[in-house]
PDB file of N, H, CA, C and O in Angstrom:
ATOM      1  N   MET A   1     133.461  33.314  64.022  1.00  0.00           N
ATOM      2  CA  MET A   1     132.493  34.341  64.446  1.00  0.00           C
ATOM      3  C   MET A   1     131.009  33.627  64.663  1.00  0.00           C
ATOM      4  O   MET A   1     130.552  32.749  63.931  1.00  0.00           O
ATOM      5  N   ARG A   2     130.409  34.150  65.736  1.00  0.00           N
ATOM      6  H   ARG A   2     130.781  34.863  66.331  1.00  0.00           H
ATOM      7  CA  ARG A   2     129.126  33.784  65.650  1.00  0.00           C
ATOM      8  C   ARG A   2     128.215  34.578  65.027  1.00  0.00           C
ATOM      9  O   ARG A   2     128.608  35.716  64.770  1.00  0.00           O
ATOM     10  N   ARG A   3     126.978  34.258  64.679  1.00  0.00           N
ATOM     11  H   ARG A   3     126.658  33.334  64.887  1.00  0.00           H
ATOM     12  CA  ARG A   3     126.037  35.160  64.013  1.00  0.00           C
ATOM     13  C   ARG A   3     124.847  35.551  64.707  1.00  0.00           C
ATOM     14  O   ARG A   3     124.224  34.811  65.468  1.00  0.00           O
ATOM     15  N   GLU A   4     124.516  36.855  64.397  1.00  0.00           N
ATOM     16  H   GLU A   4     125.022  37.457  63.779  1.00  0.00           H
ATOM     17  CA  GLU A   4     123.236  37.039  65.099  1.00  0.00           C
ATOM     18  C   GLU A   4     122.327  37.896  64.103  1.00  0.00           C
ATOM     19  O   GLU A   4     122.710  38.095  62.950  1.00  0.00           O
ATOM     20  N   VAL A   5     121.207  38.361  64.542  1.00  0.00           N
ATOM     21  H   VAL A   5     120.896  38.199  65.479  1.00  0.00           H
ATOM     22  CA  VAL A   5     120.390  39.159  63.828  1.00  0.00           C
ATOM     23  C   VAL A   5     120.325  40.505  64.282  1.00  0.00           C
ATOM     24  O   VAL A   5     120.185  40.647  65.496  1.00  0.00           O
ATOM     25  N   VAL A   6     120.396  41.522  63.575  1.00  0.00           N
ATOM     26  H   VAL A   6     120.509  41.407  62.589  1.00  0.00           H
ATOM     27  CA  VAL A   6     120.362  42.944  64.010  1.00  0.00           C
ATOM     28  C   VAL A   6     119.351  43.707  63.236  1.00  0.00           C
ATOM     29  O   VAL A   6     118.953  43.200  62.187  1.00  0.00           O
ATOM     30  N   THR A   7     118.885  44.853  63.610  1.00  0.00           N
ATOM     31  H   THR A   7     119.209  45.264  64.462  1.00  0.00           H
ATOM     32  CA  THR A   7     117.926  45.681  62.824  1.00  0.00           C
ATOM     33  C   THR A   7     118.481  47.147  62.824  1.00  0.00           C
ATOM     34  O   THR A   7     119.097  47.591  63.793  1.00  0.00           O
ATOM     35  N   CYS A   8     118.241  47.857  61.723  1.00  0.00           N
ATOM     36  H   CYS A   8     117.740  47.497  60.936  1.00  0.00           H
ATOM     37  CA  CYS A   8     118.881  49.109  61.644  1.00  0.00           C
ATOM     38  C   CYS A   8     117.892  50.034  62.570  1.00  0.00           C
ATOM     39  O   CYS A   8     116.665  49.948  62.518  1.00  0.00           O
ATOM     40  N   GLU A   9     118.518  50.813  63.313  1.00  0.00           N
ATOM     41  H   GLU A   9     119.515  50.883  63.355  1.00  0.00           H
ATOM     42  CA  GLU A   9     117.542  51.567  64.358  1.00  0.00           C
ATOM     43  C   GLU A   9     116.876  52.803  63.551  1.00  0.00           C
ATOM     44  O   GLU A   9     116.033  53.480  64.139  1.00  0.00           O
ATOM     45  N   GLY A  10     117.196  53.080  62.363  1.00  0.00           N
ATOM     46  H   GLY A  10     117.882  52.530  61.885  1.00  0.00           H
ATOM     47  CA  GLY A  10     116.670  54.187  61.343  1.00  0.00           C
ATOM     48  C   GLY A  10     115.352  53.537  60.763  1.00  0.00           C
ATOM     49  O   GLY A  10     114.291  54.161  60.786  1.00  0.00           O
ATOM     50  N   CYS A  11     115.448  52.339  60.272  1.00  0.00           N
ATOM     51  H   CYS A  11     116.309  51.831  60.254  1.00  0.00           H
ATOM     52  CA  CYS A  11     114.149  51.948  59.374  1.00  0.00           C
ATOM     53  C   CYS A  11     113.804  50.673  59.667  1.00  0.00           C
ATOM     54  O   CYS A  11     112.755  50.286  59.153  1.00  0.00           O
ATOM     55  N   GLY A  12     114.614  49.635  60.602  1.00  0.00           N
ATOM     56  H   GLY A  12     115.466  49.949  61.020  1.00  0.00           H
ATOM     57  CA  GLY A  12     114.150  48.401  60.954  1.00  0.00           C
ATOM     58  C   GLY A  12     114.464  47.443  59.940  1.00  0.00           C
ATOM     59  O   GLY A  12     113.781  46.420  59.889  1.00  0.00           O
ATOM     60  N   GLN A  13     115.384  47.617  59.135  1.00  0.00           N
ATOM     61  H   GLN A  13     115.939  48.448  59.176  1.00  0.00           H
ATOM     62  CA  GLN A  13     115.922  46.637  58.103  1.00  0.00           C
ATOM     63  C   GLN A  13     116.670  45.567  59.016  1.00  0.00           C
ATOM     64  O   GLN A  13     117.502  45.880  59.867  1.00  0.00           O
ATOM     65  N   PRO A  14     116.295  44.345  58.748  1.00  0.00           N
ATOM     66  CA  PRO A  14     116.870  43.305  59.563  1.00  0.00           C
ATOM     67  C   PRO A  14     118.329  42.863  58.747  1.00  0.00           C
ATOM     68  O   PRO A  14     118.464  42.914  57.525  1.00  0.00           O
ATOM     69  N   TYR A  15     119.135  42.523  59.494  1.00  0.00           N
ATOM     70  H   TYR A  15     119.026  42.482  60.488  1.00  0.00           H
ATOM     71  CA  TYR A  15     120.688  41.919  58.747  1.00  0.00           C
ATOM     72  C   TYR A  15     121.097  40.747  59.831  1.00  0.00           C
ATOM     73  O   TYR A  15     121.024  40.778  61.059  1.00  0.00           O
ATOM     74  N   SER A  16     121.541  39.734  58.974  1.00  0.00           N
ATOM     75  H   SER A  16     121.600  39.709  57.976  1.00  0.00           H
ATOM     76  CA  SER A  16     122.312  38.584  59.576  1.00  0.00           C
ATOM     77  C   SER A  16     123.736  38.976  59.683  1.00  0.00           C
ATOM     78  O   SER A  16     124.370  39.239  58.661  1.00  0.00           O
ATOM     79  N   VAL A  17     124.325  39.036  60.956  1.00  0.00           N
ATOM     80  H   VAL A  17     123.810  38.822  61.786  1.00  0.00           H
ATOM     81  CA  VAL A  17     125.636  39.764  60.830  1.00  0.00           C
ATOM     82  C   VAL A  17     126.580  38.685  61.686  1.00  0.00           C
ATOM     83  O   VAL A  17     126.175  37.845  62.489  1.00  0.00           O
ATOM     84  N   ARG A  18     127.865  38.934  61.309  1.00  0.00           N
ATOM     85  H   ARG A  18     128.194  39.617  60.657  1.00  0.00           H
ATOM     86  CA  ARG A  18     128.893  38.247  62.012  1.00  0.00           C
ATOM     87  C   ARG A  18     129.312  39.070  63.251  1.00  0.00           C
ATOM     88  O   ARG A  18     129.486  40.285  63.156  1.00  0.00           O
ATOM     89  N   VAL A  19     129.462  38.455  64.321  1.00  0.00           N
ATOM     90  H   VAL A  19     129.321  37.468  64.398  1.00  0.00           H
ATOM     91  CA  VAL A  19     129.915  39.307  65.534  1.00  0.00           C
ATOM     92  C   VAL A  19     131.452  39.105  65.946  1.00  0.00           C
ATOM     93  O   VAL A  19     131.689  37.981  66.389  1.00  0.00           O
ATOM     94  N   ARG A  20     132.348  39.834  65.893  1.00  0.00           N
ATOM     95  H   ARG A  20     132.156  40.747  65.533  1.00  0.00           H
ATOM     96  CA  ARG A  20     133.850  39.987  65.999  1.00  0.00           C
ATOM     97  C   ARG A  20     133.838  39.420  67.599  1.00  0.00           C
ATOM     98  O   ARG A  20     132.776  39.229  68.192  1.00  0.00           O
ATOM     99  N   ASP A  21     134.985  39.209  68.133  1.00  0.00           N
ATOM    100  H   ASP A  21     135.848  39.364  67.652  1.00  0.00           H
ATOM    101  CA  ASP A  21     135.504  38.816  69.345  1.00  0.00           C
ATOM    102  C   ASP A  21     135.145  40.188  70.487  1.00  0.00           C
ATOM    103  O   ASP A  21     134.741  40.146  71.649  1.00  0.00           O
ATOM    104  N   ASP A  22     135.460  41.282  69.661  1.00  0.00           N
ATOM    105  H   ASP A  22     135.788  41.316  68.717  1.00  0.00           H
ATOM    106  CA  ASP A  22     135.206  42.610  70.663  1.00  0.00           C
ATOM    107  C   ASP A  22     133.634  43.136  70.700  1.00  0.00           C
ATOM    108  O   ASP A  22     133.294  44.138  71.330  1.00  0.00           O
ATOM    109  N   GLY A  23     132.725  42.307  69.929  1.00  0.00           N
ATOM    110  H   GLY A  23     133.001  41.493  69.417  1.00  0.00           H
ATOM    111  CA  GLY A  23     131.399  42.559  70.247  1.00  0.00           C
ATOM    112  C   GLY A  23     131.048  43.394  68.943  1.00  0.00           C
ATOM    113  O   GLY A  23     129.846  43.528  68.713  1.00  0.00           O
ATOM    114  N   THR A  24     131.849  43.906  68.162  1.00  0.00           N
ATOM    115  H   THR A  24     132.825  43.798  68.349  1.00  0.00           H
ATOM    116  CA  THR A  24     131.408  44.719  66.852  1.00  0.00           C
ATOM    117  C   THR A  24     130.904  43.764  65.801  1.00  0.00           C
ATOM    118  O   THR A  24     131.271  42.598  65.654  1.00  0.00           O
ATOM    119  N   PHE A  25     129.994  44.434  65.076  1.00  0.00           N
ATOM    120  H   PHE A  25     129.696  45.381  65.196  1.00  0.00           H
ATOM    121  CA  PHE A  25     129.302  43.586  63.929  1.00  0.00           C
ATOM    122  C   PHE A  25     129.922  43.700  62.767  1.00  0.00           C
ATOM    123  O   PHE A  25     130.514  44.759  62.555  1.00  0.00           O
ATOM    124  N   VAL A  26     129.935  42.644  61.742  1.00  0.00           N
ATOM    125  H   VAL A  26     129.454  41.784  61.915  1.00  0.00           H
ATOM    126  CA  VAL A  26     130.419  42.675  60.357  1.00  0.00           C
ATOM    127  C   VAL A  26     129.060  42.705  59.683  1.00  0.00           C
ATOM    128  O   VAL A  26     128.325  41.737  59.876  1.00  0.00           O
ATOM    129  N   LEU A  27     128.683  43.592  58.998  1.00  0.00           N
ATOM    130  H   LEU A  27     129.280  44.379  58.841  1.00  0.00           H
ATOM    131  CA  LEU A  27     127.684  43.779  58.367  1.00  0.00           C
ATOM    132  C   LEU A  27     127.595  43.312  56.872  1.00  0.00           C
ATOM    133  O   LEU A  27     128.592  43.637  56.227  1.00  0.00           O
ATOM    134  N   PRO A  28     126.705  42.674  56.217  1.00  0.00           N
ATOM    135  CA  PRO A  28     126.837  42.100  54.733  1.00  0.00           C
ATOM    136  C   PRO A  28     126.671  43.138  53.817  1.00  0.00           C
ATOM    137  O   PRO A  28     125.928  42.958  52.852  1.00  0.00           O
ATOM    138  N   THR A  29     127.332  44.344  53.997  1.00  0.00           N
ATOM    139  H   THR A  29     127.935  44.490  54.781  1.00  0.00           H
ATOM    140  CA  THR A  29     126.805  45.526  52.842  1.00  0.00           C
ATOM    141  C   THR A  29     128.383  46.085  52.609  1.00  0.00           C
ATOM    142  O   THR A  29     129.231  45.868  53.474  1.00  0.00           O
ATOM    143  N   GLU A  30     128.694  46.788  51.429  1.00  0.00           N
ATOM    144  H   GLU A  30     128.005  46.964  50.726  1.00  0.00           H
ATOM    145  CA  GLU A  30     130.050  47.114  51.313  1.00  0.00           C
ATOM    146  C   GLU A  30     130.380  48.336  52.191  1.00  0.00           C
ATOM    147  O   GLU A  30     131.560  48.504  52.500  1.00  0.00           O
ATOM    148  N   THR A  31     129.368  49.274  52.655  1.00  0.00           N
ATOM    149  H   THR A  31     128.409  49.138  52.403  1.00  0.00           H
ATOM    150  CA  THR A  31     129.893  50.245  53.514  1.00  0.00           C
ATOM    151  C   THR A  31     129.967  50.046  54.881  1.00  0.00           C
ATOM    152  O   THR A  31     130.620  50.769  55.634  1.00  0.00           O
ATOM    153  N   GLY A  32     129.272  49.019  55.246  1.00  0.00           N
ATOM    154  H   GLY A  32     128.743  48.432  54.635  1.00  0.00           H
ATOM    155  CA  GLY A  32     128.885  49.024  56.685  1.00  0.00           C
ATOM    156  C   GLY A  32     127.732  49.632  57.290  1.00  0.00           C
ATOM    157  O   GLY A  32     127.505  49.545  58.496  1.00  0.00           O
ATOM    158  N   GLU A  33     126.932  50.305  56.399  1.00  0.00           N
ATOM    159  H   GLU A  33     127.117  50.376  55.419  1.00  0.00           H
ATOM    160  CA  GLU A  33     125.740  51.029  56.786  1.00  0.00           C
ATOM    161  C   GLU A  33     124.635  50.178  56.100  1.00  0.00           C
ATOM    162  O   GLU A  33     124.813  49.195  55.381  1.00  0.00           O
ATOM    163  N   CYS A  34     123.498  50.733  56.453  1.00  0.00           N
ATOM    164  H   CYS A  34     123.353  51.531  57.037  1.00  0.00           H
ATOM    165  CA  CYS A  34     122.215  49.913  55.800  1.00  0.00           C
ATOM    166  C   CYS A  34     122.132  50.572  54.735  1.00  0.00           C
ATOM    167  O   CYS A  34     122.419  51.754  54.546  1.00  0.00           O
ATOM    168  N   ASP A  35     121.595  49.534  53.773  1.00  0.00           N
ATOM    169  H   ASP A  35     121.362  48.573  53.927  1.00  0.00           H
ATOM    170  CA  ASP A  35     121.324  49.591  52.376  1.00  0.00           C
ATOM    171  C   ASP A  35     120.365  50.556  52.151  1.00  0.00           C
ATOM    172  O   ASP A  35     120.458  51.448  51.308  1.00  0.00           O
ATOM    173  N   ARG A  36     119.330  50.354  52.997  1.00  0.00           N
ATOM    174  H   ARG A  36     119.255  49.629  53.682  1.00  0.00           H
ATOM    175  CA  ARG A  36     117.862  51.067  52.687  1.00  0.00           C
ATOM    176  C   ARG A  36     118.076  52.526  53.289  1.00  0.00           C
ATOM    177  O   ARG A  36     117.829  53.474  52.545  1.00  0.00           O
ATOM    178  N   CYS A  37     118.409  52.710  54.263  1.00  0.00           N
ATOM    179  H   CYS A  37     118.610  51.939  54.868  1.00  0.00           H
ATOM    180  CA  CYS A  37     118.489  54.285  54.774  1.00  0.00           C
ATOM    181  C   CYS A  37     119.783  54.973  55.035  1.00  0.00           C
ATOM    182  O   CYS A  37     119.826  56.194  55.186  1.00  0.00           O
ATOM    183  N   GLY A  38     120.948  54.132  55.098  1.00  0.00           N
ATOM    184  H   GLY A  38     120.912  53.140  54.975  1.00  0.00           H
ATOM    185  CA  GLY A  38     122.209  54.558  55.266  1.00  0.00           C
ATOM    186  C   GLY A  38     122.496  54.934  56.613  1.00  0.00           C
ATOM    187  O   GLY A  38     123.290  55.805  56.965  1.00  0.00           O
ATOM    188  N   GLY A  39     121.713  54.131  57.412  1.00  0.00           N
ATOM    189  H   GLY A  39     121.067  53.422  57.126  1.00  0.00           H
ATOM    190  CA  GLY A  39     122.005  54.317  58.954  1.00  0.00           C
ATOM    191  C   GLY A  39     123.268  53.616  59.368  1.00  0.00           C
ATOM    192  O   GLY A  39     123.845  52.829  58.617  1.00  0.00           O
ATOM    193  N   ASN A  40     123.716  53.936  60.663  1.00  0.00           N
ATOM    194  H   ASN A  40     123.247  54.575  61.272  1.00  0.00           H
ATOM    195  CA  ASN A  40     124.844  53.214  61.144  1.00  0.00           C
ATOM    196  C   ASN A  40     124.636  52.755  62.354  1.00  0.00           C
ATOM    197  O   ASN A  40     125.548  52.089  62.844  1.00  0.00           O
ATOM    198  N   GLN A  41     123.583  52.947  63.038  1.00  0.00           N
ATOM    199  H   GLN A  41     122.842  53.489  62.640  1.00  0.00           H
ATOM    200  CA  GLN A  41     123.246  52.327  64.298  1.00  0.00           C
ATOM    201  C   GLN A  41     122.325  51.124  64.081  1.00  0.00           C
ATOM    202  O   GLN A  41     121.410  51.160  63.258  1.00  0.00           O
ATOM    203  N   PHE A  42     122.636  49.878  64.970  1.00  0.00           N
ATOM    204  H   PHE A  42     123.379  49.848  65.639  1.00  0.00           H
ATOM    205  CA  PHE A  42     121.941  48.776  64.786  1.00  0.00           C
ATOM    206  C   PHE A  42     121.403  48.243  66.321  1.00  0.00           C
ATOM    207  O   PHE A  42     122.033  48.637  67.303  1.00  0.00           O
ATOM    208  N   SER A  43     120.584  47.614  66.450  1.00  0.00           N
ATOM    209  H   SER A  43     120.073  47.294  65.652  1.00  0.00           H
ATOM    210  CA  SER A  43     120.283  46.855  67.622  1.00  0.00           C
ATOM    211  C   SER A  43     120.010  45.482  67.510  1.00  0.00           C
ATOM    212  O   SER A  43     119.212  45.074  66.666  1.00  0.00           O
ATOM    213  N   GLN A  44     120.627  44.696  68.318  1.00  0.00           N
ATOM    214  H   GLN A  44     121.276  45.027  69.003  1.00  0.00           H
ATOM    215  CA  GLN A  44     120.530  43.121  68.486  1.00  0.00           C
ATOM    216  C   GLN A  44     118.853  42.667  68.666  1.00  0.00           C
ATOM    217  O   GLN A  44     118.014  43.129  69.440  1.00  0.00           O
ATOM    218  N   VAL A  45     118.749  41.766  67.810  1.00  0.00           N
ATOM    219  H   VAL A  45     119.431  41.391  67.182  1.00  0.00           H
ATOM    220  CA  VAL A  45     117.070  41.155  68.116  1.00  0.00           C
ATOM    221  C   VAL A  45     117.361  40.151  69.019  1.00  0.00           C
ATOM    222  O   VAL A  45     118.169  39.233  68.879  1.00  0.00           O
ATOM    223  N   VAL A  46     116.549  40.428  70.079  1.00  0.00           N
ATOM    224  H   VAL A  46     115.893  41.174  70.193  1.00  0.00           H
ATOM    225  CA  VAL A  46     116.504  39.556  71.433  1.00  0.00           C
ATOM    226  C   VAL A  46     115.045  38.775  71.169  1.00  0.00           C
ATOM    227  O   VAL A  46     114.005  39.428  71.088  1.00  0.00           O
ATOM    228  N   ASP A  47     115.064  37.456  71.055  1.00  0.00           N
ATOM    229  H   ASP A  47     115.909  36.926  71.121  1.00  0.00           H
ATOM    230  CA  ASP A  47     113.755  36.833  71.049  1.00  0.00           C
ATOM    231  C   ASP A  47     113.822  35.657  72.263  1.00  0.00           C
ATOM    232  O   ASP A  47     114.778  34.912  72.478  1.00  0.00           O
ATOM    233  N   GLU A  48     112.633  35.698  72.941  1.00  0.00           N
ATOM    234  H   GLU A  48     111.856  36.304  72.766  1.00  0.00           H
ATOM    235  CA  GLU A  48     112.290  34.611  73.526  1.00  0.00           C
ATOM    236  C   GLU A  48     111.214  33.660  72.939  1.00  0.00           C
ATOM    237  O   GLU A  48     110.320  34.038  72.182  1.00  0.00           O
ATOM    238  N   ILE A  49     111.388  32.424  73.354  1.00  0.00           N
ATOM    239  H   ILE A  49     112.114  32.117  73.969  1.00  0.00           H
ATOM    240  CA  ILE A  49     110.574  31.537  72.412  1.00  0.00           C
ATOM    241  C   ILE A  49     109.927  30.784  73.605  1.00  0.00           C
ATOM    242  O   ILE A  49     110.548  30.071  74.393  1.00  0.00           O
ATOM    243  N   THR A  50     108.520  31.054  73.632  1.00  0.00           N
ATOM    244  H   THR A  50     108.016  31.633  72.992  1.00  0.00           H
ATOM    245  CA  THR A  50     107.524  30.511  74.575  1.00  0.00           C
ATOM    246  C   THR A  50     106.442  29.630  73.736  1.00  0.00           C
ATOM    247  O   THR A  50     106.080  29.927  72.597  1.00  0.00           O
ATOM    248  N   GLY A  51     106.019  28.599  74.405  1.00  0.00           N
ATOM    249  H   GLY A  51     106.313  28.357  75.329  1.00  0.00           H
ATOM    250  CA  GLY A  51     104.964  27.980  73.646  1.00  0.00           C
ATOM    251  C   GLY A  51     104.617  26.850  74.385  1.00  0.00           C
ATOM    252  O   GLY A  51     105.205  26.660  75.449  1.00  0.00           O
ATOM    253  N   ASP A  52     103.769  26.072  74.008  1.00  0.00           N
ATOM    254  H   ASP A  52     103.291  26.226  73.144  1.00  0.00           H
ATOM    255  CA  ASP A  52     103.037  24.994  74.324  1.00  0.00           C
ATOM    256  C   ASP A  52     103.472  23.628  73.594  1.00  0.00           C
ATOM    257  O   ASP A  52     102.630  23.012  72.940  1.00  0.00           O
ATOM    258  N   ASP A  53     104.555  23.241  73.690  1.00  0.00           N
ATOM    259  H   ASP A  53     105.239  23.741  74.221  1.00  0.00           H
ATOM    260  CA  ASP A  53     104.936  22.111  72.681  1.00  0.00           C
ATOM    261  C   ASP A  53     104.546  20.809  73.025  1.00  0.00           C
ATOM    262  O   ASP A  53     104.813  19.867  72.278  1.00  0.00           O
TER     263      ASP A  53
END
């Protein structure tokens, strides 16, 4: 499984998750919900790196 970073849509808490073959996430919590607010909606973090290396 690959890993990605997601954030809770309710409070913005970030999580490093494993992504199943069907695209669903395996959260590092016992309930599969956000530890901070109990939310169950998550967004993938998309990051483009640009710079003058």
